[in-house]
C-alpha positions in Angstrom: 10.8 -39.2 -26.0 13.3 -36.2 -25.0 12.4 -33.1 -22.8 13.7 -29.6 -23.6 15.4 -28.1 -20.7 14.0 -24.4 -20.7 17.3 -22.7 -19.7 19.8 -24.3 -22.6 16.9 -25.0 -24.9 19.4 -28.7 -25.0 17.5 -31.9 -25.5 17.3 -34.3 -22.5 16.7 -38.1 -22.9 14.2 -39.2 -20.0 12.8 -42.7 -19.1 9.3 -43.5 -20.8 6.5 -44.9 -19.5 3.3 -45.9 -21.1 -0.5 -45.2 -19.5 -1.8 -48.7 -20.5 -4.0 -47.3 -23.0 -1.4 -46.7 -25.6 2.4 -47.5 -26.4 2.6 -43.8 -26.9 5.5 -42.8 -24.1 4.8 -40.6 -21.4 6.9 -37.9 -19.2 6.9 -39.2 -15.5 5.0 -36.5 -13.4 7.6 -35.1 -11.1 6.7 -33.3 -7.8 9.3 -30.5 -7.4 7.5 -27.4 -9.2 9.6 -24.6 -9.4 8.0 -22.2 -11.9 6.1 -21.2 -14.1 7.4 -20.4 -17.8 6.1 -20.1 -21.2 2.9 -17.9 -20.2 1.6 -16.9 -23.6 -2.0 -15.2 -24.3 -2.8 -14.3 -27.8 -6.1 -13.2 -29.4 -6.5 -15.4 -32.4 -10.2 -13.8 -34.0 -12.7 -14.3 -31.6 -10.4 -16.5 -29.5 -7.9 -15.7 -26.9 -5.4 -18.6 -26.9 -3.4 -19.8 -23.6 -0.9 -21.3 -22.7 1.9 -22.0 -19.7 4.9 -24.4 -18.9 5.9 -25.8 -15.3 9.4 -26.3 -14.8 11.4 -28.1 -12.3 14.6 -26.5 -10.6 17.0 -27.2 -13.4 14.6 -25.8 -16.1 12.8 -29.1 -17.3 9.3 -28.8 -18.2 7.4 -30.7 -15.9 3.4 -31.9 -16.0 1.9 -31.6 -12.1 -1.8 -32.1 -11.2 -3.1 -28.6 -9.8 -5.4 -25.6 -10.0 -5.2 -22.7 -12.5 -6.8 -19.1 -11.6 -6.3 -16.9 -14.9 -7.6 -13.6 -14.4 -7.4 -10.5 -17.2 -7.4 -6.6 -16.4 -7.5 -3.6 -18.0 -4.8 -1.7 -17.6 -4.8 2.3 -17.3 -2.3 4.7 -16.1 -2.9 8.9 -15.5 -1.3 11.2 -14.1 -2.4 12.7 -10.6 -2.5 16.1 -9.4 0.8 15.9 -8.1 2.2 14.5 -11.7 2.2 11.3 -10.2 1.7 8.2 -12.9 -1.1 5.7 -11.8 -2.0 2.7 -12.7 -5.4 1.2 -12.0 -6.1 -2.2 -12.7 -10.2 -3.4 -13.4 -10.9 -6.6 -13.6 -12.3 -8.1 -17.0 -12.0 -11.8 -16.8 -11.7 -14.4 -14.5 -11.5 -18.1 -14.5 -10.4 -21.5 -11.9 -10.3 -24.6 -12.7 -8.5 -27.9 -12.0 -6.4 -29.5 -14.2 -4.5 -33.1 -14.3 -1.0 -34.2 -15.3 -2.6 -35.6 -17.6 -3.8 -32.2 -19.4 -0.4 -31.3 -20.3 1.0 -31.6 -23.6 3.7 -31.3 -26.4 3.2 -27.9 -28.8 5.1 -26.7 -31.6 5.8 -23.0 -31.9 4.9 -22.0 -34.8 7.7 -19.8 -36.4 10.3 -22.6 -35.0 8.9 -25.8 -35.1 10.7 -26.6 -31.7 8.7 -28.2 -29.0 7.0 -26.6 -26.3 5.4 -28.8 -23.2 2.6 -27.2 -21.6 -0.8 -27.4 -20.8 -3.5 -25.0 -23.3 -7.1 -24.0 -23.6 -9.0 -20.9 -25.5 -12.1 -19.2 -24.6 -14.3 -17.1 -26.6 -13.2 -13.2 -27.0 -16.7 -11.9 -26.2 -16.1 -13.9 -22.9 -14.0 -10.1 -21.7 -16.2 -7.5 -20.4 -15.5 -4.5 -22.4 -12.8 -2.3 -21.5 -13.4 1.4 -20.4 -10.9 2.9 -22.8 -12.4 2.7 -26.7 -9.1 3.3 -28.3 -6.2 0.4 -28.2 -6.7 -0.9 -24.9 -3.5 -3.0 -22.6 -4.2 -5.5 -20.2 -2.6 -7.7 -17.8 -3.0 -11.4 -18.0 -2.0 -13.1 -14.6 -2.1 -16.9 -14.1 -1.4 -18.5 -10.7 -1.4 -22.2 -10.3 -1.6 -24.0 -7.1 0.2 -27.4 -6.6 -1.5 -29.8 -4.3 0.4 -29.2 -1.5 -1.4 -25.6 -1.6 2.2 -24.1 -3.1 1.4 -21.0 -5.7 3.2 -20.6 -8.7 2.2 -16.3 -10.3 3.4 -15.0 -13.7 1.8 -12.4 -15.7 2.1 -10.9 -19.2 0.9 -7.5 -20.7 -1.9 -8.3 -23.7 -3.6 -5.8 -26.0 -7.5 -6.0 -25.7 
């Protein structure tokens, strides 16, 4: 099995272990989380599909137990009386849950076929509160991963609601 260095996109061989349930190799979980990357939120019909990757200091994908806080905000902007742009965030969706290192898996990118090692899940689009804006609305998806030692990693991305 190989791990893809997310900084260089080069494959690197890693040590293989088995979990006793099958002979399929598993990546040895590392304990040093350096960041959260490959955060993607895609609307696919009636579902939102979400994924993220944890990386170590060298940019390698790693698996780790932890807690996830995922939020979606409606993002609206307007000019105040002094013609300064003000942005308002309104919480539309929030979900917190625990994950295990064993929940991470390899996924293939649709366009390139390149492997992505990530945690992924989906939820119903109807679970999100209706945005105030009736036209095309933009939102902000925020994810925060908390490691068992309490260290937090957070990132965000703009989405269309």
